[in-house]
KOLKE-678257 format. One record per residue (C-alpha): residue number from 1; z, y, x. Coordinates in Angstrom, 1 decimal, always signed. Layout:
num  z  y  x
NUM  Z  Y  X
...
END
This chain:
num  z  y  x
1  +109.4  -27.9  +65.3
2  +111.2  -27.3  +62.0
3  +108.4  -26.7  +59.5
4  +104.6  -27.2  +59.6
5  +102.0  -26.5  +57.0
6  +99.3  -29.1  +56.5
7  +96.1  -27.6  +55.1
8  +94.2  -30.3  +53.2
9  +90.4  -29.8  +53.1
10  +88.0  -32.8  +52.9
11  +90.7  -35.2  +54.0
12  +92.4  -36.1  +50.7
13  +94.2  -39.2  +51.8
14  +97.5  -40.3  +53.5
15  +96.2  -43.4  +55.4
16  +94.4  -42.7  +58.7
17  +94.9  -38.9  +58.4
18  +95.8  -37.6  +61.9
19  +96.4  -34.1  +60.5
20  +99.2  -35.3  +58.2
21  +100.5  -37.9  +60.6
22  +100.8  -35.5  +63.5
23  +102.5  -32.9  +61.4
24  +105.0  -35.4  +60.1
25  +105.7  -36.7  +63.6
26  +106.2  -33.2  +65.1
27  +108.0  -31.3  +62.3
28  +111.2  -31.9  +60.3
29  +109.5  -30.6  +57.1
30  +105.9  -30.3  +56.2
31  +104.2  -28.3  +53.5
32  +100.9  -30.0  +52.4
33  +98.7  -27.4  +50.8
34  +95.4  -27.4  +49.0
35  +93.8  -24.0  +48.3
36  +91.4  -23.3  +45.4
37  +89.2  -20.8  +47.3
38  +86.8  -19.0  +44.9
39  +84.1  -19.1  +47.6
40  +83.8  -22.8  +47.1
41  +82.6  -22.2  +43.6
42  +79.9  -20.1  +41.9
43  +76.3  -19.7  +42.7
44  +74.3  -20.3  +45.9
45  +71.5  -18.1  +47.2
46  +69.0  -20.6  +45.6
47  +70.4  -20.0  +42.1
48  +72.2  -23.4  +41.9
49  +75.9  -24.0  +41.6
50  +77.9  -24.8  +44.7
51  +79.7  -27.6  +42.9
52  +78.8  -29.2  +39.6
53  +80.9  -31.0  +37.0
54  +80.7  -34.5  +38.5
55  +82.0  -33.5  +41.9
56  +84.5  -31.1  +40.5
57  +86.0  -33.8  +38.3
58  +86.0  -36.3  +41.2
59  +87.9  -33.8  +43.4
60  +90.4  -33.1  +40.6
61  +91.1  -36.8  +40.4
62  +91.3  -37.0  +44.2
63  +93.9  -34.2  +44.4
64  +95.9  -35.8  +41.6
65  +96.0  -39.1  +43.5
66  +96.9  -37.3  +46.7
67  +99.8  -35.6  +45.0
68  +101.0  -38.9  +43.6
69  +100.8  -40.5  +47.1
70  +102.7  -37.7  +48.7
71  +105.3  -37.8  +45.9
72  +105.7  -41.6  +46.5
73  +106.5  -40.7  +50.1
74  +109.2  -38.2  +49.0
75  +107.1  -35.1  +49.3
76  +104.5  -33.2  +47.2
77  +101.1  -31.5  +47.3
78  +101.3  -27.7  +46.9
79  +98.4  -25.9  +45.4
80  +97.5  -22.2  +45.4
81  +94.5  -20.1  +44.5
82  +92.8  -17.4  +46.6
83  +91.1  -16.9  +49.9
84  +92.5  -19.3  +52.5
85  +93.0  -16.6  +55.1
86  +95.4  -14.8  +52.6
87  +97.1  -17.8  +51.0
88  +98.0  -19.9  +54.1
89  +99.5  -17.0  +56.2
90  +101.5  -16.0  +53.2
91  +102.9  -19.6  +52.9
92  +103.6  -19.7  +56.6
93  +105.8  -16.6  +56.2
94  +107.4  -17.9  +53.0
95  +108.7  -21.1  +54.7
96  +108.9  -19.8  +58.2
97  +106.4  -22.4  +59.5
98  +105.9  -23.0  +63.2
99  +102.3  -24.3  +63.0
100  +99.4  -25.1  +60.7
101  +97.7  -28.5  +61.0
102  +94.2  -28.7  +59.6
103  +91.1  -30.8  +59.5
104  +88.1  -29.2  +61.3
105  +84.5  -29.8  +60.2
106  +81.2  -28.7  +61.6
107  +79.9  -27.0  +58.5
108  +79.3  -23.3  +59.0
109  +81.2  -21.9  +56.0
110  +84.1  -24.3  +56.6
111  +84.3  -23.2  +60.3
112  +84.1  -19.6  +59.3
113  +87.1  -19.9  +57.0
114  +89.0  -21.9  +59.6
115  +88.5  -19.0  +62.1
116  +89.6  -16.5  +59.5
117  +92.8  -18.5  +58.9
118  +93.5  -18.6  +62.6
119  +93.0  -14.9  +63.0
120  +95.3  -14.2  +60.1
121  +98.2  -16.2  +61.2
122  +101.2  -14.6  +62.9
123  +100.8  -14.5  +66.7
124  +103.5  -17.1  +67.3
125  +102.0  -19.6  +64.8
126  +99.2  -21.9  +66.1
127  +96.4  -23.6  +64.2
128  +96.3  -27.2  +65.3
129  +92.9  -28.7  +64.4
130  +92.2  -32.4  +64.0
131  +88.8  -34.1  +64.0
132  +89.1  -36.7  +61.1
133  +85.7  -37.0  +59.3
134  +83.7  -39.4  +61.5
135  +83.8  -42.9  +62.8
136  +83.8  -41.9  +66.5
137  +86.0  -39.1  +67.6
138  +84.1  -36.1  +69.0
139  +86.2  -36.3  +72.2
140  +85.1  -39.9  +72.8
141  +81.3  -39.3  +72.8
142  +79.6  -40.2  +76.1
143  +78.2  -36.6  +76.4
144  +79.4  -33.2  +75.3
145  +78.2  -32.5  +71.8
146  +75.7  -29.8  +72.9
147  +73.9  -32.3  +75.1
148  +73.6  -35.2  +72.6
149  +70.2  -36.6  +71.8
150  +68.5  -35.2  +68.7
151  +67.0  -38.6  +68.0
152  +69.2  -41.1  +66.3
153  +68.3  -44.4  +68.0
154  +68.9  -43.4  +71.6
155  +72.1  -41.6  +70.5
156  +73.4  -44.6  +68.6
157  +72.7  -47.0  +71.5
158  +74.5  -44.8  +74.0
159  +77.5  -44.3  +71.7
160  +77.8  -48.1  +70.9
161  +77.5  -49.0  +74.6
162  +79.8  -46.3  +76.1
163  +82.3  -45.4  +73.3
164  +84.8  -47.2  +71.1
165  +86.3  -46.6  +67.7
166  +89.9  -45.5  +67.7
167  +92.4  -47.5  +65.6
168  +93.3  -46.1  +62.3
169  +96.7  -44.5  +61.7
170  +99.1  -45.8  +59.0
171  +100.3  -43.5  +56.3
172  +103.6  -41.8  +57.1
173  +106.7  -43.6  +55.7
174  +108.3  -40.3  +54.6
175  +107.0  -36.8  +53.9
176  +109.8  -34.3  +53.7
177  +108.6  -31.1  +52.0
178  +110.3  -27.7  +51.4
179  +111.7  -26.9  +47.9
180  +109.3  -24.3  +46.6
181  +107.1  -24.2  +43.5
182  +104.3  -26.8  +44.0
183  +101.8  -25.2  +41.6
184  +99.5  -26.8  +39.0
185  +96.3  -28.6  +39.8
186  +93.3  -26.9  +38.1
187  +90.8  -28.9  +36.0
188  +87.1  -28.2  +36.3
189  +87.3  -26.3  +33.0
190  +90.0  -24.0  +34.4
191  +87.7  -23.4  +37.4
192  +84.9  -22.4  +34.9
193  +82.9  -25.5  +35.7
194  +81.5  -27.4  +32.8
195  +82.8  -30.9  +32.7
196  +80.2  -33.7  +32.6
197  +80.5  -36.9  +30.6
198  +79.4  -39.9  +32.6
199  +76.5  -41.8  +31.1
200  +77.2  -45.4  +30.4
201  +74.1  -46.4  +32.4
202  +75.7  -45.3  +35.6
203  +75.7  -47.8  +38.4
204  +79.5  -47.2  +39.0
205  +82.1  -45.0  +37.4
206  +83.3  -43.0  +40.4
207  +87.0  -42.2  +40.1
208  +88.4  -39.8  +42.7
209  +91.2  -40.6  +45.1
210  +92.4  -42.8  +47.9
211  +93.7  -45.4  +45.5
212  +90.3  -45.8  +43.8
213  +88.6  -45.8  +47.2
214  +90.7  -48.7  +48.5
215  +90.2  -50.5  +45.2
216  +86.4  -50.2  +45.5
217  +86.5  -51.6  +49.0
218  +88.6  -54.5  +48.0
219  +86.3  -55.3  +45.1
220  +83.1  -55.0  +47.2
221  +84.4  -56.7  +50.4
222  +87.0  -59.2  +49.3
223  +86.6  -60.0  +45.6
224  +82.8  -59.8  +45.3
225  +82.1  -60.9  +48.9
226  +79.1  -58.6  +49.0
227  +79.3  -57.3  +52.5
228  +77.7  -60.5  +53.8
229  +74.4  -59.4  +52.2
230  +74.6  -55.7  +52.4
231  +71.4  -55.1  +54.4
232  +69.4  -57.3  +52.1
233  +70.5  -55.6  +48.9
234  +71.1  -52.0  +50.0
235  +67.8  -50.7  +48.6
236  +68.5  -51.8  +45.1
237  +68.3  -49.3  +42.3
238  +70.6  -50.6  +39.5
239  +74.0  -52.1  +39.5
240  +77.3  -51.5  +41.3
241  +77.1  -53.9  +44.1
242  +73.7  -53.6  +45.7
243  +75.4  -51.2  +48.2
244  +78.9  -50.2  +49.0
245  +79.0  -46.9  +47.1
246  +81.7  -45.6  +49.4
247  +79.9  -42.2  +49.9
248  +81.8  -40.1  +47.3
249  +85.2  -41.1  +48.8
250  +84.0  -40.6  +52.3
251  +82.7  -37.1  +51.4
252  +86.0  -36.0  +49.9
253  +87.9  -37.7  +52.7
254  +89.7  -40.1  +50.3
255  +88.9  -42.8  +52.8
256  +88.2  -42.7  +56.5
257  +85.2  -44.3  +58.2
258  +87.6  -45.7  +60.8
259  +89.6  -47.4  +58.1
260  +86.4  -48.9  +56.7
261  +85.4  -50.0  +60.2
262  +88.8  -51.8  +60.5
263  +88.2  -53.6  +57.2
264  +84.7  -54.6  +58.4
265  +86.1  -56.1  +61.5
266  +88.7  -58.0  +59.4
267  +86.0  -59.2  +57.1
268  +83.9  -60.4  +60.1
269  +86.9  -62.3  +61.5
270  +87.9  -63.9  +58.2
271  +84.5  -64.3  +56.4
272  +81.3  -63.9  +58.3
273  +79.8  -61.7  +61.0
274  +76.1  -61.1  +60.7
275  +73.4  -58.4  +60.7
276  +74.4  -57.4  +57.2
277  +78.0  -56.7  +58.1
278  +76.9  -54.7  +61.1
279  +74.5  -52.7  +59.0
280  +77.3  -50.9  +57.2
281  +78.6  -49.8  +60.6
282  +75.0  -48.7  +61.3
283  +75.0  -46.5  +58.2
284  +78.3  -45.0  +59.2
285  +76.7  -44.1  +62.5
286  +73.9  -42.3  +60.7
287  +76.6  -40.3  +58.9
288  +78.3  -39.6  +62.2
289  +75.0  -38.5  +63.8
290  +74.4  -35.7  +61.3
291  +78.0  -34.5  +61.6
292  +77.6  -34.2  +65.4
293  +74.2  -32.6  +65.0
294  +75.8  -29.9  +62.8
295  +78.2  -29.2  +65.6
296  +75.3  -28.8  +68.0
297  +72.9  -26.9  +65.8
298  +75.0  -25.2  +63.2
299  +73.3  -22.7  +60.9
300  +69.8  -23.7  +62.2
301  +70.0  -26.5  +59.7
302  +69.7  -24.0  +56.8
303  +66.6  -22.3  +58.1
304  +63.1  -22.9  +56.5
305  +61.9  -24.4  +59.7
306  +65.1  -26.3  +60.4
307  +66.4  -27.1  +63.9
308  +62.9  -27.5  +65.3
309  +61.7  -24.2  +63.9
310  +58.7  -25.8  +62.3
311  +56.3  -23.4  +60.6
312  +55.4  -24.8  +57.2
313  +54.0  -22.8  +54.2
314  +56.7  -23.7  +51.7
315  +56.0  -22.7  +48.1
316  +58.5  -21.0  +45.8
317  +57.2  -22.3  +42.4
318  +60.1  -22.1  +40.0
319  +58.3  -23.8  +37.1
320  +57.4  -26.8  +39.2
321  +60.9  -27.0  +40.7
322  +62.3  -27.0  +37.2
323  +60.1  -29.8  +36.1
324  +61.2  -31.8  +39.2
325  +65.0  -31.2  +38.7
326  +64.8  -32.0  +35.0
327  +62.9  -35.2  +35.5
328  +59.8  -34.0  +33.7
329  +57.1  -34.5  +36.4
330  +55.2  -37.2  +34.6
331  +55.7  -39.5  +37.6
332  +58.1  -42.1  +36.2
333  +59.8  -43.1  +39.4
334  +60.7  -39.5  +40.2
335  +61.7  -38.7  +36.7
336  +64.0  -41.8  +36.3
337  +65.8  -41.0  +39.5
338  +66.3  -37.3  +38.7
339  +67.5  -38.1  +35.2
340  +70.0  -40.6  +36.7
341  +71.2  -37.8  +39.0
342  +71.6  -35.3  +36.2
343  +73.4  -37.7  +34.0
344  +75.7  -39.4  +36.5
345  +75.9  -37.3  +39.7
346  +74.6  -40.2  +41.7
347  +71.2  -41.6  +42.9
348  +70.4  -44.5  +45.2
349  +69.4  -43.8  +48.8
350  +65.9  -45.1  +48.0
351  +65.7  -42.7  +45.1
352  +66.8  -39.8  +47.2
353  +64.2  -40.3  +49.8
354  +61.4  -40.5  +47.2
355  +62.4  -37.5  +45.1
356  +62.7  -35.5  +48.3
357  +59.3  -36.6  +49.5
358  +57.8  -35.7  +46.1
359  +59.2  -32.2  +46.2
360  +58.3  -31.4  +49.8
361  +55.2  -33.5  +50.4
362  +53.8  -33.7  +46.9
363  +54.7  -30.2  +45.6
364  +55.2  -28.5  +49.0
365  +58.2  -26.7  +47.6
366  +60.9  -25.3  +49.9
367  +63.0  -28.2  +50.8
368  +66.2  -26.1  +50.8
369  +65.8  -25.7  +47.0
370  +66.1  -29.5  +46.7
371  +69.0  -29.7  +49.1
372  +70.8  -27.0  +47.2
373  +70.2  -28.8  +43.9
374  +71.7  -32.0  +45.3
375  +74.7  -29.9  +46.5
376  +75.3  -29.0  +42.9
377  +74.7  -32.4  +41.3
378  +75.8  -35.1  +43.7
379  +79.3  -36.5  +43.4
380  +79.0  -37.6  +47.0
381  +77.8  -34.3  +48.5
382  +78.5  -33.9  +52.2
383  +77.1  -30.8  +53.8
384  +75.9  -32.5  +57.0
385  +74.5  -35.7  +55.4
386  +72.8  -33.8  +52.6
387  +71.1  -31.0  +54.6
388  +70.5  -33.2  +57.6
389  +68.7  -35.8  +55.4
390  +66.7  -33.2  +53.5
391  +65.6  -31.6  +56.8
392  +64.6  -35.0  +58.1
393  +62.5  -35.7  +55.0
394  +60.9  -32.2  +55.1
395  +59.8  -32.7  +58.7
396  +62.0  -30.0  +60.1
397  +65.0  -31.9  +61.3
398  +66.1  -34.9  +63.4
399  +63.9  -38.0  +63.7
400  +61.6  -36.2  +61.3
401  +59.0  -38.1  +59.4
402  +55.4  -37.4  +60.2
403  +54.4  -39.4  +57.0
404  +55.2  -39.0  +53.4
405  +56.7  -41.6  +51.0
406  +54.1  -42.8  +48.7
407  +56.3  -42.8  +45.6
408  +53.8  -44.8  +43.6
409  +53.8  -47.8  +46.0
410  +57.5  -47.3  +46.7
411  +58.2  -47.7  +43.0
412  +56.2  -50.8  +42.7
413  +58.0  -52.3  +45.7
414  +61.6  -51.3  +45.0
415  +61.4  -51.3  +41.2
416  +58.8  -54.0  +40.7
417  +59.7  -54.8  +37.1
418  +60.2  -51.1  +36.3
419  +63.8  -51.9  +35.2
420  +65.1  -48.7  +36.7
421  +62.4  -46.6  +35.1
422  +62.9  -48.2  +31.7
423  +66.6  -47.7  +31.9
424  +66.4  -44.0  +32.5
425  +63.2  -43.2  +30.6
426  +63.7  -45.1  +27.3
427  +60.4  -43.8  +25.9
428  +58.7  -46.1  +28.5
429  +60.9  -49.1  +27.9
430  +58.4  -51.0  +25.8
431  +55.5  -50.7  +28.3
432  +54.5  -53.5  +30.7
433  +55.7  -52.7  +34.2
434  +52.2  -51.7  +35.4
435  +52.0  -48.9  +32.8
436  +55.7  -48.0  +33.1
437  +54.8  -47.1  +36.7
438  +51.5  -45.5  +35.9
439  +51.3  -44.6  +32.2
440  +48.3  -42.3  +32.9
441  +46.2  -45.5  +33.5
442  +46.5  -46.4  +29.8
443  +43.6  -45.8  +27.5
444  +44.0  -44.1  +24.2
445  +43.8  -47.5  +22.5
446  +46.5  -48.9  +24.8
447  +48.7  -45.9  +24.0
448  +48.4  -46.6  +20.3
449  +49.1  -50.2  +20.9
450  +52.3  -49.4  +22.7
451  +53.3  -46.6  +20.3
452  +53.3  -43.8  +23.0
453  +51.3  -40.7  +23.4
454  +51.1  -39.0  +26.8
455  +51.8  -35.3  +26.6
456  +53.9  -35.8  +23.5
457  +56.3  -38.7  +24.1
458  +56.2  -38.5  +27.8
459  +54.7  -35.8  +30.1
460  +51.3  -36.1  +31.8
461  +51.6  -36.0  +35.6
462  +52.1  -32.5  +36.8
463  +49.8  -33.2  +39.7
464  +47.3  -35.8  +40.7
465  +49.5  -37.5  +43.2
466  +47.0  -39.9  +44.6
467  +44.6  -37.0  +45.3
468  +47.4  -35.1  +46.9
469  +48.1  -38.0  +49.2
470  +44.4  -38.2  +50.2
471  +44.6  -34.6  +51.3
472  +47.7  -34.9  +53.5
END
């Protein structure tokens, strides 16, 4: 064909991008386009923002890096604003394109817009979809997606035994684009999103883009040699290298799980192959699992009772929810993690599990409020991973927990010296670890000794958590 449009979505990379590669192989000219669709921004039904400052800045950096990469290949990234079903057909007609190549994802809103684009294209122009967001390709699963197991472990074992990971695809050598106005990238401010300044306590300064993603993998795998101990350290709370931190780049598609898998295999061949190196593949499989579950269950993931239609009496207490999201619960482990999220756009996996459990098990507040707040704040927000994990924690999703996380004992196990708590709650920084974890155990005299007054310098607990656990 003469000309193809490449619609970039959450696949902001040139390496291992079948959408781009196939278009370049099949067309003389390609027009890579990113659309600022106003429906991606603004407020959700829960009163939160669809995208906050951290992720907006990360995406802006990712788009800038993608444009640079395409320009290095002789092409460009074209940007436009408007509804995708209006913008893309208009471009198709402008350059007389023969086809549109696009990433497809299982998220409901993304699928809806994809269908709108297809319906709006001229009758002789096809939409060629490519599955690019997972480690295993959907066509390589042992079973049709609507028959896959809703429990992770049997699904994982079946996939590992009966499927294989496809090889990643190199970046095109040349991208030949039409000569039309490319348009200007829009900063978060131009999109009416308040930019966020990263706190210097952040575990890692996440810079968007494929270049930064590959640099991070190189530092974590090859320079730091950390993959050999990944499983042992992945539950850490502070520091850049207790886990891979690939999730922001995976979410935006700046790096593909297949490319990471290839680097893991290379590391195992050149350095060491052990349970730790496998465990990163295991985590990529968890990510895959939720993507495929969204294909199977779709919008049911957003229902109060989740995919299992569980009947739970969720509360709608806005005051308690506000205390939770602001890190003002009076439970230090919860507050430290929420303050870290609010100041950096990131939180450890261990922290996410505990703050979610506190909201849904401790406060019994509608789990969707928490999921929506994470959608706003997280730099690594991915619709399937976020909503799937929240549903799991709330007891309405896959492999759902029958038991709560005891956030008090979790804190003492995973932040034994209270270093994380003291980092994010400086008003508790002078306390011994036992009181940093449980400041309510201090007597009046001990509060005087440590120069802190509960209810003034730091909140009293909003609920008696131990009593709550006894009643569950």
